[in-house]
C-alpha positions, 0 to 999 in steps of 0.5 A: 776216329779213335785210333788207340787210347789217346790217339784220334785221326780228325774226319775233318781232314781225310786226305792229308791227315791231322792226328790228336794226341790227348794227354796232360797237355793236346798236341796236334800233328800236322795241320792238313789242307788250307781251308779246314780251320774251322772244321777241325777247331769244331772236331776238337771241341766235339772231341772234349779238346778245347781249343785252349788245351790244344799246347803244341802243333808238330809239323812233319814237313812243309808241304803245303797239306800238312801246314795248311791251317798253321797259321790260322790254328796255332793263333786260334789255341795259342800253342806252340808251332814246332817244325823240323829246322830244314824245312821252316824257310819253305813254310814260312816263304823264304824258298819256293819249294822244289819241282811240281811242288813249287807249282802246288804252292802257287795254287794253293797258297797257304797263309804263312805262320808265325816262324815255328820252332825247330826241333832239336836232337831227340826233342820230348814233347811229354810221351811225344818223341820227334826222330828226324827222317828226311827223304820226303823233304830236307827236314821231315820229322816222324813222331813216337808215342806211346805204341803209336808211330806217327809216319808222316810222308814216309810212306802211303798206304793205300788199300791196306798195302804201304807204298812210297810216295811219287819220285815227283813229290820226293826230295830225296829218294835214297834218304827216304829209303834210309829213314824207312829202315830207321824203324825197322827198329822201332816197337809200335803197334799202331803206325799212322800214316798222313796219307791212308788208314792207320795200320796195326803192326803186323805181316804187311808192315813187317813184309813192307819193312823188310825191302829196306 
């Protein structure tokens, strides 16, 4: 699904989204639930993004529905895999995820990728900027690209409304609220969450952000 010029939400990853940014060097944001790699690669081909055109894969955080195909996609494309420093130990299996997420990782068991590179402060990938936004996880990261804001799991969009994720799925609710407050000063036309449909910046978004 085309969100705006150069930005696509992959239809093969409806439950936990993967976004494609088609630029000079194509970029994927997140990799979806495990087991979807071949569908993702097929869809990319259909969009005119051959595997070797994907140069960068950006992970917003360590949850299994975001890193599920990181190993296969990074190997198939040759792309450099990036992740937040604080979340890398969970991604490569050095630490167990806390609470209910430990149960989820035991059931789903995503393949562990090679150790990703970690974002530095104000990291830039062409026109994509990585912004630290902890709360959902210790290193949760969001991205801006032109008029688009990719918010990961800062919140979800359900039936046209923005909502916080459950406390059981959030590392630190107070930090998450601070991170949401951070984006009030951003200028963007489209907000692209990991869960729920992209939404235009307007009254619904402004009303939600005004609470933080």
